[in-house]
Structures are given as C-alpha cells and as structure tokens.
C-alpha positions as MATLAB code, in Angstrom:
seq = 'XXXXXXXXXXXXXXXXXXXXXXXXXXXXXXXXXXXXXXXXXXXXXXXXXXXXXXXXXXXXXXXXXXXXXXXXXXXXXXXXXXXXXXXXXXXXXXXXXXXXXXXXXXXXXXXXXXXXXXXXXXXXXXXXXXXXXXXXXXXXXXXXXXXXXXXXXXXXXXXXXXXXXXXXXXXXXXXXXXXXXXXXXXXXXXXXXXXXXXXXXXXXXXXXXXXXXXXXXXXXXXXXXXXXXXXXXXXXXXXXXXXXXXXXXXXXXXXXXXXXXXXXXXXXXXXXXXXXXXXXXXXXXXXXXXXXXXXXXXXXXXXXXX';
ca = [
      -0.014    0.001    0.027;
       0.989    3.403   -0.658;
      -0.120    6.790    1.268;
       0.992    9.910    2.835;
       2.286   10.068    6.605;
       0.030   12.548    8.374;
       1.075   12.365   11.944;
       4.605   11.434   13.714;
       4.441   10.508   17.322;
       7.872    9.688   17.794;
       7.340    5.738   17.798;
       4.230    5.733   15.512;
       3.212    7.112   12.169;
      -0.162    7.611   11.037;
      -0.694    7.019    7.410;
      -3.465    7.895    5.064;
      -3.636    5.354    2.412;
      -4.447    6.050   -1.132;
      -7.518    4.326   -0.756;
      -8.590    6.566    2.339;
      -7.712    4.460    5.241;
      -5.872    5.285    8.281;
      -3.465    2.850    9.844;
      -0.940    3.195   12.356;
       2.652    1.902   11.283;
       6.178    1.397   12.687;
       9.474    1.647   11.071;
      12.182   -1.352   11.052;
      15.166   -0.456   12.915;
      17.825   -0.685   10.173;
      15.562    1.477    7.901;
      17.314    4.392   10.167;
      20.494    3.648    9.049;
      19.695    4.597    5.535;
      19.897    8.344    3.785;
      21.003   11.246    6.286;
      21.798   10.892    9.829;
      18.500   11.722   11.327;
      16.302   11.193   14.462;
      13.114   10.919   12.417;
      14.201    9.219    9.501;
      10.550    9.121    8.314;
       8.708   12.536    8.348;
       5.222   14.014    8.146;
       4.530   15.029    4.629;
       6.726   11.826    3.095;
       4.773    9.512    0.628;
       5.585    6.244    1.890;
       5.171    2.139    0.866;
       3.208   -0.034    4.046;
       3.310   -3.679    3.855;
       0.891   -6.201    5.139;
       2.743   -6.193    8.743;
       2.263   -2.443    8.965;
       5.616   -1.597    8.542;
       6.733    1.252    6.452;
       9.360   -0.156    4.000;
       9.893    2.588    1.562;
       9.998    6.186    1.244;
       9.346    8.048   -2.113;
      11.831   10.585   -3.555;
      10.957   14.093   -1.440;
      10.359   17.114   -3.430;
      11.955   19.227   -0.411;
      12.103   18.999    3.482;
      12.985   21.599    6.007;
      15.692   20.165    8.504;
      17.583   21.473   11.710;
      20.346   20.106   13.973;
      19.128   17.755   16.663;
      19.304   19.772   20.030;
      20.535   16.628   21.986;
      22.504   14.820   19.166;
      24.487   17.724   17.317;
      25.890   15.205   14.880;
      22.292   14.180   13.891;
      19.503   16.226   12.199;
      15.722   16.448   12.745;
      13.255   16.641    9.897;
      10.558   19.082   10.485;
       8.334   18.099    7.426;
       8.718   16.845    3.796;
       6.891   17.988    0.528;
       6.098   21.447    1.534;
       4.765   24.129   -0.730;
       5.327   26.893    1.791;
       6.208   27.794    5.222;
       4.417   30.106    7.939;
       6.950   31.110   10.499;
       5.062   32.631   13.338;
       6.888   35.244   15.396;
       6.191   37.080   18.367;
       8.163   40.469   19.584;
       7.150   39.558   23.279;
       5.664   37.024   25.483;
       8.106   35.420   23.888;
      10.453   37.313   22.066;
      11.622   35.640   18.805;
      15.137   36.615   18.276;
      16.252   37.824   14.711;
      18.693   34.819   14.975;
      16.302   32.143   15.201;
      14.279   34.090   12.158;
      17.447   34.111    9.994;
      18.226   30.598   10.695;
      14.809   29.319    9.593;
      14.837   31.141    6.603;
      18.274   30.582    5.495;
      17.383   26.906    5.926;
      14.114   27.348    3.943;
      16.197   29.161    1.132;
      18.553   25.949    1.206;
      15.637   23.593    0.278;
      13.475   26.367   -2.054;
      10.780   26.351    0.727;
       8.677   29.997    0.342;
       8.377   31.337    3.854;
       5.746   34.002    4.973;
       6.327   35.646    8.355;
       3.271   35.863   10.839;
       3.633   38.275   13.574;
       1.258   37.226   16.204;
      -0.116   38.555   19.708;
      -0.411   42.271   17.956;
      -3.279   42.685   20.493;
      -0.652   42.513   23.599;
       1.694   44.958   22.269;
       2.926   48.323   23.918;
       3.742   51.473   22.282;
       7.445   50.193   21.867;
       6.923   46.749   21.021;
       4.515   47.908   18.259;
       7.445   50.225   16.918;
       9.668   47.298   17.321;
       7.374   44.949   15.427;
       7.071   47.754   12.701;
      10.888   47.660   12.207;
      11.106   43.978   11.848;
       8.264   43.726    9.285;
       9.933   46.234    7.347;
      13.152   44.542    7.600;
      11.848   41.428    6.454;
       9.808   42.947    3.610;
      12.913   44.830    2.120;
      14.925   41.505    2.217;
      11.727   39.883    0.198;
       9.707   38.307    2.710;
       6.116   38.525    3.030;
       5.025   39.173    6.638;
       1.575   39.224    7.871;
       0.324   40.801   11.375;
      -2.170   39.276   13.147;
      -3.939   38.305   16.648;
      -4.674   34.313   16.975;
      -6.438   35.320   20.161;
      -8.820   37.947   18.860;
      -9.044   36.471   15.346;
      -7.776   39.990   13.988;
      -6.123   39.344   10.544;
      -6.398   35.463   10.527;
      -9.026   35.255    7.996;
      -6.868   36.837    5.335;
      -4.529   34.155    6.007;
      -7.090   31.594    4.463;
      -6.757   31.953    1.015;
      -2.897   31.584    0.962;
      -3.085   28.150    2.513;
      -6.015   26.594    0.155;
      -4.775   23.739   -2.040;
      -1.195   23.960   -0.258;
       0.605   21.847    2.169;
       1.841   24.484    4.691;
       4.420   23.936    7.396;
       3.601   25.787   10.478;
       6.656   26.578   12.760;
       7.910   28.871   15.333;
       9.420   29.090   19.004;
       7.344   27.516   21.747;
       4.618   29.812   23.095;
       4.194   31.989   19.795;
       0.470   30.868   19.549;
       0.457   28.415   16.786;
      -1.919   25.984   18.204;
      -4.470   28.966   18.714;
      -3.793   30.039   15.240;
      -4.732   26.630   13.752;
      -7.892   26.615   15.968;
      -9.027   29.957   14.362;
      -8.198   28.700   10.896;
      -9.421   25.007   11.474;
     -12.602   25.216   13.415;
     -13.053   21.917   15.247;
      -9.087   21.297   15.493;
      -9.290   21.831   19.386;
      -5.543   21.851   19.952;
      -4.378   22.452   23.474;
      -2.945   25.393   24.077;
      -0.728   26.881   27.296;
      -0.050   30.049   29.193;
       3.310   31.528   28.667;
       5.662   30.386   31.600;
       5.671   33.602   33.980;
       9.145   32.510   35.634;
      11.080   32.816   32.322;
       8.624   34.586   29.698;
       9.142   31.588   27.322;
       6.640   29.398   26.058;
       5.618   25.767   26.937;
       5.215   22.826   24.581;
       1.612   21.834   23.939;
       2.011   20.124   20.466;
       4.443   16.844   21.319;
       4.053   15.609   17.672;
       3.907   16.200   14.109;
       0.544   16.298   12.347;
      -0.839   17.290    9.312;
      -4.479   19.058    9.698;
      -6.827   19.313    6.550;
      -7.704   22.641    5.738;
     -10.148   24.338    2.882;
      -9.795   22.255   -0.591;
      -7.046   19.688   -0.628;
      -4.847   21.868    2.082;
      -3.127   20.742    4.717;
      -1.518   22.764    7.721;
       1.452   20.658    9.311;
       1.448   21.132   12.918;
       5.024   20.986   14.847;
       6.045   21.181   18.401;
       7.633   24.335   19.277;
      11.266   25.149   18.753;
      13.227   26.455   21.161;
      16.434   26.405   18.835;
      17.527   26.251   15.351;
      20.834   24.826   14.701;
      21.583   24.331   10.885;
      22.388   21.352    9.535;
      24.549   20.450    6.420;
      25.355   23.504    5.119;
      28.564   24.427    3.291;
      30.418   27.729    4.230;
      30.703   28.482    0.899;
      26.986   28.165   -0.094;
      25.682   30.211    2.981;
      26.173   33.349    1.043;
      23.467   32.661   -1.202;
      20.785   31.905    1.380;
      20.742   35.558    2.550;
      19.024   37.193   -0.302;
      20.463   40.788    0.210;
      23.906   39.347    1.102;
      23.748   37.251   -2.012;
      22.893   40.341   -4.349;
      25.701   42.544   -2.791;
      28.255   39.814   -3.005;
      28.207   39.847   -6.571;
      30.330   43.102   -6.411;
      33.163   41.788   -4.188;
      36.579   42.159   -5.558;
      37.233   38.280   -4.940;
      34.748   35.377   -6.026;
      35.349   33.327   -2.852;
      34.945   36.140   -0.421;
      33.545   34.959    3.091;
      32.496   38.645    3.449;
      34.526   38.766    7.062;
      37.714   40.561    6.385;
      38.574   40.565    2.644;
      39.634   43.623    0.911;
      37.154   45.094   -1.619;
      34.293   43.297    0.200;
      30.809   44.769   -1.193;
      28.966   43.079    1.695;
      31.014   44.588    4.573;
      30.786   47.951    2.957;
      26.916   47.672    2.561;
      26.847   46.531    6.350;
      29.053   49.893    7.433;
      26.202   52.027    5.112;
      23.403   49.929    6.510;
      22.343   48.716    3.260;
      22.139   45.186    5.115;
      20.982   45.049    8.556;
      23.615   44.368   11.278;
      21.543   41.754   12.840;
      20.880   39.980    9.562;
      24.877   39.693    9.072;
      25.312   38.744   12.587;
      23.066   35.773   11.851;
      25.304   35.113    8.540;
      28.396   35.084   10.851;
      26.730   33.029   13.555;
      25.970   30.211   10.878;
      29.355   30.488    9.466;
      30.615   29.169   12.690;
      28.343   26.368   12.807;
      30.978   24.162   11.674;
      32.767   24.546   15.158;
      30.154   22.113   17.134;
      31.372   23.801   20.623;
      29.794   27.132   19.069;
      26.368   25.933   18.611;
      24.303   26.957   21.225;
      20.416   26.218   21.851;
      19.787   30.048   21.953;
      19.921   29.976   18.153;
];
C-alpha cells in the first residue's frame, strides 16, 4: 500500500493510504541507517510504502524538506516536514520574544531547500507602544529583504481570515518558538481542530510545549497545515560555508560586487557586503546571523539559543 504520513508521534506513524484508510505503522530499525543521519527517518509529509505487517518499507523521493540540527545529538538532524509548498513562521516580539537569529536561521534553511516562507507576526493585541514600533521595524526589515509579512492576533482573530486563501490547496508547514501561538492560530483557521494551548511561563517568559508530535491537519480544499512542536533553537545542518551566502538574499545580491569570487565577507579587501553593512544597506542583525552560521562548523559554538 502507498500513502501519506500525516502524523508522527516519535514511535508510531499514522499513514493515510491512497484508498482513504488511516493506519498506524512502525519503521524497522535498519531503516534508520539509510540516507541522512536523522533522528526521524520518516517525516510528516512523506509518501511511503506500507507492507501487510504495517511496517513502512520505502519512502518516495522528496520534493523538499526542512531540517534542523538535533538539539541533543549535534551530529544528527531532525526533519520538521517533507514535501511542503510553503512555510508560515510564527513570530512574536514579546511573550516570548523571537530572536532575529532564530528567524534568520529558519529562513536560510528554507532558502536552501527552496521553500517559500511567510512571516506571521502574532499577538499584535498584546503590544505596547515600544513593542509595536519594534515589530514595525522587523516587518520593514524582512519585507525589504523580500519576505511577505502578516500581522495578526490569533487570540482575537484579527487578520487571521486573510491568511486562509494563502493556505487553500497547499501543504503548509507551521513553525516557530514554543509559546508563539501556533495552536491558537490553527484553532482559528480550522474550526474543530481543538488543539491544546497553554499559558506562557511567567518565570522565564518562554513558551511551554503544547504540541508534542507533528501532524497534518486538513484545511480548505485539498490543503494541509503541518503542526509541529515548538522549537527552542534552530541549529542549521549540513550547510557548507561557501553556500551560505546564497541563503541570505540581500547578502547574495551584494556579494556579486565583491573583489574576490570566494569572498567570505568577514575580512577581505574590496568586500561589497562589509561596505553595505557599514552603510546600513544590509541590517546588522542579518549580518550577525550570517556570521553565527559560518561558525556552525565549530560544534562547540552551537548553542540552543539559536
């Protein structure tokens, strides 16, 4: 039987077969030895073959996937989802604050696998004057780079309906830090989803995980939202230093004017990127994110805060 993996609990996979059945399957141990070093060899969104014993025996070639470094096993990866049309990255400027480094790492990883990203700035109803000003600065920054941004409040519903046409007929990965309101947003978009939500931790102003597994939720006509557990950090995986420039749109464009074709944009004379940073044509925060990713080859420099 062939089908689509719609849920991954870590030990079991739910597959919707091509004839409409929902079956729970497992993966044989030796399956984990194939392909990339991953904590989850089968991901939500995969097309798979299942045998009569309810074992997944094969994965079809993926169109794309989005991947991050496993927090506990830095030599391994964790695949968030496969075969997606786009990603919505939910961002909050407070309660909790999403760092620009986290945003930039997610965007660079998505660029590497050619996955379009839309930034969803949530909790706009909770913003004070200074926080609202900061959010507008972030929106301006990322729109200038070339990313679509939407400002919504999942709690009140403000701006949420405008997202619905963007999701129709597409497989959309929904991601972000713990506590940014992904579950509340899905409950708004998919009546009856009834996903569990939780309050922000007062002690640390950080989110608490309410989603503990990845799942595809039907939305609209033939569309799916992929709900994933909140991410505390986003360590990039399997990126070569010389490729990194092309994953930052504005740095890549400016790099065409560098004196040396192999410029790393860190110290070289005639570097157009360094000049653009000095003259504020490239945001300092984006450049710092680029530098932090250059350092990822040094495993000791990987920190969960990313």
